[in-house]
KEKEGU-483498 format. One record per residue: chain; x, y, z of N, C-alpha, C, O, CB in turn. Coordinates in steps of 0.1 Angstrom, whole numbers, always signed. Each point is the difference from the previous one (the first is absolute). Glycine has a CB too. Example, Ala and Ser with C-alpha at 12.3 -4.5 7.8 and 13.67 -1.06 7.14 Angstrom:
BEGIN
<rec A, <+132, -57, +78>, <-9, +12, +0>, <+9, +12, +0>, <+10, +0, +7>, <-29, -12, +5>>
<rec A, <+15, +23, -19>, <+9, +11, +0>, <-8, +11, +8>, <+5, +11, +1>, <+7, -17, -23>>
This chain:
BEGIN
<rec A, <-294, +159, -74>, <-10, +4, -11>, <-9, -7, -4>, <+1, -11, -5>, <+13, +21, -1>>
<rec A, <-25, -1, +9>, <-13, -10, -8>, <-2, -6, -9>, <+7, +4, -9>, <-13, +6, +16>>
<rec A, <-1, -17, -11>, <-3, -4, -16>, <-13, +11, -5>, <-10, +4, +6>, <+16, -34, -3>>
<rec A, <-2, +33, -17>, <-14, +5, -3>, <-12, -10, -4>, <+1, -11, -6>, <+13, +31, -1>>
<rec A, <-26, -11, +13>, <-14, -15, -1>, <+1, -5, -12>, <+1, +5, -11>, <-20, +4, +24>>
<rec A, <+19, -28, -6>, <+0, -6, -9>, <+10, -7, -11>, <-3, -7, -10>, <-12, +20, +19>>
<rec A, <+27, -9, -3>, <+15, +0, +1>, <+8, -11, +8>, <+2, +1, +13>, <-6, +21, -15>>
<rec A, <+9, -32, -6>, <+6, -9, +13>, <+14, -1, -4>, <+4, +6, -10>, <-23, -21, +15>>
<rec A, <+26, +8, +4>, <+10, -9, -5>, <+8, -5, +15>, <+1, +4, +12>, <+4, +10, -40>>
<rec A, <-2, -29, +16>, <+5, -12, +11>, <+13, -7, -2>, <+7, +6, -7>, <-29, -11, +9>>
<rec A, <+24, +0, +1>, <+17, -7, -2>, <-3, -15, -2>, <-10, -6, -1>, <+27, +23, +19>>
<rec A, <-7, -19, -19>, <-5, -20, -5>, <+16, -7, +0>, <+8, +8, -5>, <-32, -3, -19>>
<rec A, <+29, -14, +27>, <+10, -9, -1>, <-6, -9, -12>, <-11, -5, -2>, <+20, +8, +28>>
<rec A, <+7, -3, -33>, <+3, -11, -9>, <+4, -15, +3>, <+12, -2, -2>, <-6, +22, -8>>
<rec A, <-13, -31, +15>, <+8, -11, +2>, <+5, -5, -9>, <-1, +4, -12>, <-9, -9, +26>>
<rec A, <+22, -8, -8>, <+7, -1, -13>, <-9, -12, -10>, <+7, -4, -9>, <+19, +9, +23>>
<rec A, <-35, -8, -15>, <-11, -8, -9>, <-3, +18, -12>, <-5, +0, -11>, <-11, -26, +37>>
<rec A, <+20, +38, -20>, <-8, +7, -7>, <-15, +7, +1>, <-7, +6, -9>, <+22, -21, -1>>
<rec A, <-18, +12, +22>, <-13, -1, +5>, <+0, +13, +10>, <+10, +4, +6>, <-12, -32, -9>>
<rec A, <-12, +35, +4>, <-1, +13, +7>, <-12, -1, +4>, <-10, -2, -7>, <+25, +17, -4>>
<rec A, <-13, -13, +30>, <-15, +1, +7>, <-10, +14, -4>, <+7, +10, +1>, <+7, -24, +20>>
<rec A, <-23, +16, -23>, <-2, +10, -3>, <-9, +3, +15>, <-10, -6, +3>, <+15, +3, -32>>
<rec A, <+2, +16, +40>, <-8, +3, +13>, <-13, -1, -1>, <-6, +1, -11>, <+21, +13, +16>>
<rec A, <-21, -16, +7>, <-13, -5, +0>, <-12, +15, +3>, <-12, +1, +5>, <+24, -30, +7>>
<rec A, <-6, +35, -15>, <-9, +13, +3>, <+1, +3, -21>, <-9, +5, -6>, <+20, +8, +42>>
<rec A, <-1, -17, -41>, <-7, +4, -15>, <-8, -13, -2>, <-9, +3, -8>, <+31, +14, -5>>
<rec A, <-23, -31, +16>, <-8, -7, -5>, <-16, -3, +7>, <-9, -7, -1>, <+33, -1, -7>>
<rec A, <-21, +18, +16>, <-12, +2, +2>, <-3, +13, -1>, <-10, +5, +5>, <+9, -23, +8>>
<rec A, <+7, +24, -19>, <-6, +14, -8>, <-8, -5, -13>, <-12, +1, -2>, <+33, +14, +9>>
<rec A, <-10, -21, -15>, <-4, -1, -12>, <-4, -18, -1>, <+2, -8, -9>, <+15, +31, +0>>
<rec A, <-22, -24, +16>, <-8, -17, +2>, <+7, -8, -10>, <-3, -5, -10>, <-24, +11, +16>>
<rec A, <+38, -4, +3>, <+10, -15, -7>, <+1, -12, +8>, <+2, +2, +12>, <+14, +13, -22>>
<rec A, <-17, -27, +5>, <-6, -14, +5>, <+10, -7, -10>, <+3, +2, -12>, <-32, +0, +21>>
<rec A, <+35, -16, +7>, <+4, -10, -6>, <-1, -6, -13>, <-9, -8, +2>, <+9, +8, +17>>
<rec A, <+2, -1, -29>, <+0, -10, -13>, <-4, +14, -9>, <-3, -2, -12>, <-6, -28, +21>>
<rec A, <+8, +40, -5>, <-4, +12, -11>, <+12, +2, -10>, <+11, +0, +3>, <-25, +14, +15>>
<rec A, <+10, -12, -31>, <+11, +3, -11>, <+1, +16, -1>, <-9, +8, -2>, <+3, -29, -13>>
<rec A, <+18, +24, +16>, <+6, +15, +1>, <+8, +10, -16>, <+11, -3, -5>, <-8, -10, +33>>
<rec A, <-12, +23, -31>, <+14, +3, -14>, <+9, +9, +6>, <-4, +9, +8>, <-9, -11, -32>>
<rec A, <+25, +0, +19>, <+12, +8, +3>, <+3, +4, -10>, <+2, -7, -10>, <+6, -2, +24>>
<rec A, <-6, +23, -16>, <+4, +5, -9>, <+9, +10, +0>, <-2, +10, +6>, <-16, -17, -11>>
<rec A, <+31, +4, -4>, <+15, +13, +1>, <+3, +5, -8>, <-1, -2, -12>, <+10, -6, +22>>
<rec A, <-2, +21, -2>, <+7, +7, -10>, <+12, +3, +6>, <+0, +2, +12>, <-20, +9, -23>>
<rec A, <+35, -10, +3>, <+10, -2, +5>, <+4, +12, +5>, <+11, +1, +5>, <-8, -20, -18>>
<rec A, <-13, +32, +11>, <+1, +13, +7>, <-6, +3, +5>, <+5, +9, +6>, <+2, -4, -15>>
<rec A, <-23, -9, +13>, <-12, +5, +8>, <+1, -15, +9>, <-6, +3, +10>, <-13, +15, -30>>
<rec A, <+23, -28, +21>, <-1, -11, +11>, <-11, -12, -1>, <-8, +4, -9>, <+17, +16, +23>>
<rec A, <-11, -27, -11>, <-11, -10, +1>, <-12, +6, +7>, <+0, +9, +9>, <+17, -28, -9>>
<rec A, <-28, +13, -5>, <-11, +6, +7>, <-17, -14, -4>, <-3, -7, -9>, <+19, +41, +4>>
<rec A, <-19, -33, +16>, <-10, -10, +1>, <-9, +3, -1>, <-4, +5, +11>, <+11, -15, -2>>
<rec A, <-17, +10, -19>, <-17, +5, -3>, <-9, -7, +7>, <+0, -12, +0>, <+2, +17, -22>>
<rec A, <-13, +3, +33>, <-8, -8, +2>, <-8, -9, -14>, <-1, +4, -12>, <+1, +13, +35>>
<rec A, <-7, -30, -16>, <-5, -9, -14>, <-8, +4, -4>, <-1, -5, -11>, <+5, -11, +14>>
<rec A, <-14, +26, +0>, <-14, +5, -7>, <+5, +7, -11>, <-6, +1, -11>, <-10, +2, +31>>
<rec A, <+28, +4, -18>, <+3, +7, -14>, <+12, -11, -10>, <+8, +5, -8>, <-11, +23, +22>>
<rec A, <+1, -41, -13>, <+13, -5, -7>, <-9, +1, -20>, <+6, +2, -10>, <+9, -25, +39>>
<rec A, <-28, +21, -27>, <-9, +5, -15>, <+4, +11, -1>, <+9, -1, -8>, <-30, -8, +8>>
<rec A, <+20, +17, +3>, <+7, +16, -4>, <+13, +2, -4>, <+2, +5, -11>, <-15, +2, +26>>
<rec A, <+23, -10, -6>, <+16, -3, -2>, <-3, -6, -16>, <+4, +6, -11>, <+7, -14, +41>>
<rec A, <-17, -5, -29>, <+6, -7, -9>, <-5, +7, -17>, <+6, -1, -11>, <-6, -23, +31>>
<rec A, <-12, +29, -16>, <-7, +6, -13>, <+9, +12, -4>, <+5, +1, -11>, <-32, -8, +18>>
<rec A, <+29, +15, +2>, <+15, +11, +0>, <+10, -9, -9>, <+0, +1, -12>, <-2, +10, +39>>
<rec A, <+10, -18, -21>, <+15, -6, -2>, <-7, -4, -18>, <+5, +3, -10>, <+9, -17, +43>>
<rec A, <-23, +7, -33>, <-3, -16, -17>, <-10, +10, -3>, <-4, -3, -11>, <+4, -32, +17>>
<rec A, <-6, +45, -2>, <-12, +6, -8>, <-13, -12, -6>, <-7, -1, -10>, <+27, +22, +2>>
<rec A, <-17, -28, +20>, <-14, -6, +1>, <+1, -13, -8>, <-8, -8, +0>, <-7, +31, +3>>
<rec A, <+30, -25, -13>, <+0, -10, -7>, <+1, -16, +12>, <+9, +0, +9>, <+2, +20, -34>>
<rec A, <-16, -28, +25>, <+4, -14, +7>, <-2, -11, -2>, <+5, -8, +8>, <-5, +17, +4>>
């Protein structure tokens, strides 16, 4: 089954220390490099999301109303 355009799915294994490895294709697609900071958002019903770093400020504003 083909993915819809612009939609991707990968798997990652969690190591003993709780670390995950982001697949190479995902790192290249989203310009993720060693030392980068990632934001993880969690919802008990929907799961975990890792939004692009370029959206941090927008997400922060939506959650905290620009207070910071």
